C-alpha positions in Angstrom: 281.4 -9.3 -215.2 284.7 -7.5 -216.1 283.7 -7.5 -219.8 280.3 -5.9 -219.0 282.0 -3.2 -216.9 284.5 -2.4 -219.8 281.6 -2.2 -222.2 279.6 0.1 -220.0 282.7 2.3 -219.5 283.4 2.5 -223.2 279.7 3.4 -223.9 279.9 6.1 -221.2 283.1 7.5 -222.7 281.5 7.5 -226.2 278.3 9.1 -225.0 280.2 11.9 -223.1 282.5 12.6 -226.1 279.6 12.8 -228.5 277.7 15.1 -226.1 280.8 17.3 -225.8 281.2 17.7 -229.5 277.6 18.7 -230.2 277.2 21.1 -227.3 277.5 24.7 -228.4 278.6 27.3 -225.9 276.4 30.3 -225.5 277.2 33.9 -225.0 276.4 33.4 -221.3 279.2 31.0 -220.8 281.8 33.8 -220.8 283.1 36.1 -218.1 284.7 39.4 -219.0 286.0 42.4 -217.1 284.4 45.8 -216.9 286.2 49.0 -217.7 286.7 49.3 -213.9 288.4 45.8 -213.9 285.6 43.9 -212.2 284.6 40.4 -213.2 281.4 40.4 -215.2 279.6 37.1 -216.0 277.6 37.5 -219.2 275.2 35.0 -217.7 273.6 37.9 -215.7 272.2 39.0 -219.1 270.0 35.9 -219.5 266.6 36.8 -220.7 267.8 40.0 -222.4 268.6 40.9 -226.0 272.2 42.2 -226.1 273.9 44.3 -228.7 277.7 43.8 -228.5 279.9 46.4 -230.1 283.6 47.0 -230.4 284.3 50.7 -229.8 287.1 53.2 -230.3 287.5 56.9 -229.3 289.5 58.2 -232.3 287.5 56.7 -235.2 285.4 58.3 -237.9 282.5 56.1 -236.5 283.1 57.3 -232.9 279.9 59.5 -233.1 278.0 56.2 -233.0 278.4 56.4 -229.2 275.7 59.0 -229.3 273.3 56.7 -231.2 274.2 53.8 -228.9 273.5 55.8 -225.8 270.1 57.1 -227.3 269.2 53.4 -228.1 270.1 52.4 -224.6 268.1 55.2 -223.0 265.0 54.3 -225.1 265.1 50.5 -224.9 267.7 49.5 -222.2 266.5 47.9 -219.1 264.9 44.5 -218.3 264.7 43.3 -222.0 267.7 44.9 -223.7 271.4 45.7 -222.9 274.3 47.2 -224.8 277.9 45.9 -224.1 280.8 48.0 -225.4 284.2 46.5 -225.8 286.9 49.1 -226.5 289.5 47.7 -228.9 292.7 49.1 -230.4 292.8 46.8 -233.4 292.1 49.3 -236.2 294.7 51.9 -236.8 295.3 52.2 -233.1 292.1 54.3 -232.7 291.6 53.3 -229.1 295.0 54.1 -227.4 293.6 55.2 -224.0 293.7 53.6 -220.6 290.5 52.4 -218.9 290.2 55.7 -217.1 290.8 57.8 -220.3 288.2 55.7 -222.1 285.6 56.1 -219.3 286.2 59.8 -219.2 286.0 60.2 -223.0 282.7 58.2 -223.2 281.1 60.0 -220.2 282.1 63.5 -221.0 281.5 63.4 -224.8 278.6 61.1 -225.1 277.1 60.5 -221.6 277.6 56.8 -222.0 276.1 54.8 -219.2 275.6 51.5 -220.9 278.0 48.8 -219.8 281.6 49.2 -221.0 284.1 46.4 -220.7 287.9 46.5 -220.5 289.9 47.0 -223.6 290.4 43.8 -225.5 291.5 42.5 -228.9 288.7 41.7 -231.3 290.9 40.0 -234.0 294.3 38.3 -234.4 296.2 35.9 -232.3 295.3 37.7 -229.1 291.5 37.8 -229.8 289.4 37.7 -226.6 287.5 34.4 -226.0 284.1 36.1 -226.2 285.1 37.5 -229.7 286.2 34.1 -230.8 282.7 32.9 -229.9 281.2 35.8 -231.8 283.2 35.3 -234.9 283.5 31.5 -235.2 280.6 29.3 -236.4 282.3 26.3 -234.8 281.7 28.0 -231.4 278.5 30.1 -232.0 276.7 27.6 -234.2 275.4 30.4 -236.6 278.1 31.9 -238.8 281.7 32.9 -239.2 282.5 36.6 -239.4 285.5 38.9 -239.3 285.4 42.1 -237.3 285.8 44.5 -240.2 286.2 47.8 -238.2 285.3 49.6 -235.1 281.6 49.7 -234.2 280.7 46.3 -235.7 277.6 45.0 -233.9 276.6 41.6 -232.8 273.0 40.8 -231.9 272.5 38.2 -229.2 269.0 36.8 -228.3 267.5 36.2 -224.9 268.9 32.6 -224.8 272.5 33.7 -225.5 272.6 32.8 -229.2 274.1 34.8 -231.9 271.3 36.2 -234.2 273.1 38.5 -236.6 276.2 40.5 -237.4 275.7 44.1 -238.3 278.1 46.2 -240.3 280.2 48.9 -238.6 278.6 51.6 -240.8 275.1 50.6 -239.8 273.9 53.2 -237.3 272.5 52.1 -234.0 269.1 53.7 -234.8 268.7 51.7 -238.0 265.4 50.0 -238.7 267.2 46.7 -238.7 268.4 47.0 -235.1 265.3 48.7 -233.8 263.0 46.1 -235.4 265.1 43.4 -233.8 264.9 44.9 -230.4 261.1 45.3 -230.6 260.5 41.9 -232.0 259.2 39.1 -229.7 
């Protein structure tokens, strides 16, 4: 009887360890903070396509806020969301506080899509959600490096990474709009 219990225990441990290795996290497994400092579970976005973008207020690509807001106004709602993550990783182009970032985005671009607290999108202090976005071992799709401000990540309705979009690709590109409109 003791031998049978040991065998069952070993099989259970083996089964659980194999299951843990093969299980990929999804985008929805992460909780982040909003620009106002409130906890925000990404699981509340289940069923929506999500465009994730790292932003900066003092970058040559900063005018993309206008295109992101227009995209949000046209497609945002029950099926599509934009999540902006301010980051100061590239030439210190996002030096502001949360309040300064909110004021800049609102006054200059009328941004009302969801903006998160400032994070790091590369390096040793990379935010966990960006580790997931950039590491195939976590997202199951591809490895990527955040090349610059306004790099975009497309997440499907099930919380899976679909594609990485270059920072220079404008929010109103056919590639992004076709993805939003696809079933």
